[in-house]
N, C-alpha and C positions, 0 to 999 in steps of 0.2 A: 467315677465319671469317665466316659470315653475320652480319649485324647483328642478326638476330632472336635470337641466342644471348645469354643473360644469364650472370651469374656462376656459377649452379648448372650451366648447360649446359656452360660452359667447363671447370668442375671435372670433370664427368662425362667429357667428351671427353679431358681430360688423363689420367684414370684408365684409360680404354680404350686410349689410346696407350701408357701405361706397361705395361699388360698385354700389348699387341701386341709391344712391344719385348722384354719378358721371354720371351714364348712363342717369338719368333724366335730369341733367343739359345739357348734350350733345344733347339729343333728343329735348328738349325744345328750345335750342338755334338754332338748325338746323330748327325746325318747324317755329320759328319766322323769321329766315332768308328767309325761303321759302315763308312765308306769305308776307314778304317785296318784294320778287321777284314777287309774284303774284300781289301785289298792284302796284308796280312800272313798271313792264314790263309784263303786262297781256298777251300780244300776245306771247311773248317768253315762258312764264311759261306754257301756254296752249299747245304750240307746243311741249315742252319737255314732258309733261304728255301724250299727244296724241301719241307721238312717242314711249315712254317707256311702255305705257299701255298694249301692246301686247307681250312685252318681258317676257320670263319665269322668269327671275330674279326679275323683278318688281312684277309680279304676286305672286311669291314665297315670296317676302318681304311683300306684302300685306297680304298674308295668315298668315305668322308668326306674323306680327304686330297685326292682329285680334286675333289670337289664344293666344298670350301672353298678350292681353288686354293692350297694351302699351299706347293707347289713354287715358284710365282711369288712368293708372300709371302716365302719363305726367300731367294730369289735377288735380290730387288729391292733395289738400293742397295749400299752398302759392306757387306763381310762384318762381321757383329757380332763382338764379342770372344768368345773361348772361355771356357767355365766350367771351372774346375778340378774334379777329382773330388769334392771335398767340397761345393762349391756345386751341382754337377750332382746329386749324391745327395740333397742337401737339397731341391732343386726337384722331383726325381722323387718324393720321399717326400711332398711337399705334394700333388702330383697323385694319388699313391696314396691319401692320406687321403680325397680327394674320391671316388675309386673305392670305397674301403672303405665309406664312408658310403652310397653308392648301393647297393653290394652288400649291405650289412647291411639296408638298407631293403627290398630285394627278397628275399634268400634267407638272410640271416644268415651267409653264407660270407665270411670275410675275404680280402682281397687281400694278397699278400706285400709285404715292404718291401725297398728297395734297401739292400744292405749298405754300411756306411760304408767310406771309403777307408782303406788301411793307414797312410797318413801324412796329416797335416792339410792340407798344401799340394800334394799329388800332382797333377801336371798330366796324368798318363796318358801314352799313347803320343804320338809326334809325329804330329799329325793333318794330313792333306792338305786343301787348300782344296776347297770344293764345286765340282763340275763340272756346269754346266747341261746338258751333253749326256747325263748319266746321269739315270735316274729316281731321285728322292731317297727315295721311301717305303721301299724295301728297306733303304737305308742308315740311315734313322731307326730302323727295326726292329732292324737289326743293332747299332746304337749302344746301344739299350736292352738288347739281349741282352748286349753286352759289359759293361754296368754291372751287370746282374743275375747274371752268371756269373763275375765277376772273383774272384780268390783273395783271401782276407782275410789 
């Protein structure tokens, strides 16, 4: 750390690092869920990506994913631990709260919530490791779809 940083700077840097770690865990868990969906239900996964590929939000997400270099961020270092379904649903709902607040501020139209898991400690499907030779954005999207469409 640069000597110019004081205690308040170090506290802020620690908070940023904590956020980065949490975001990486969520993104990697979603991507691994998406890879599992692609592996286990290839036709459904392809249909979702084909359907979403022309949607402006999908394209915007792809653009941001590329600009922020999240693929490199996700693959840098050791694989982070996986979140179980309950923890992933809670994290996604926190992100959804932020989107709802933004949506309400713009249009008053709410964004949906991620359904809770059927069991408190459900780990979901057996998830494959991330593969750096695949493009991860579609897997992150498929992982989100797998959470939003799971049976209760």
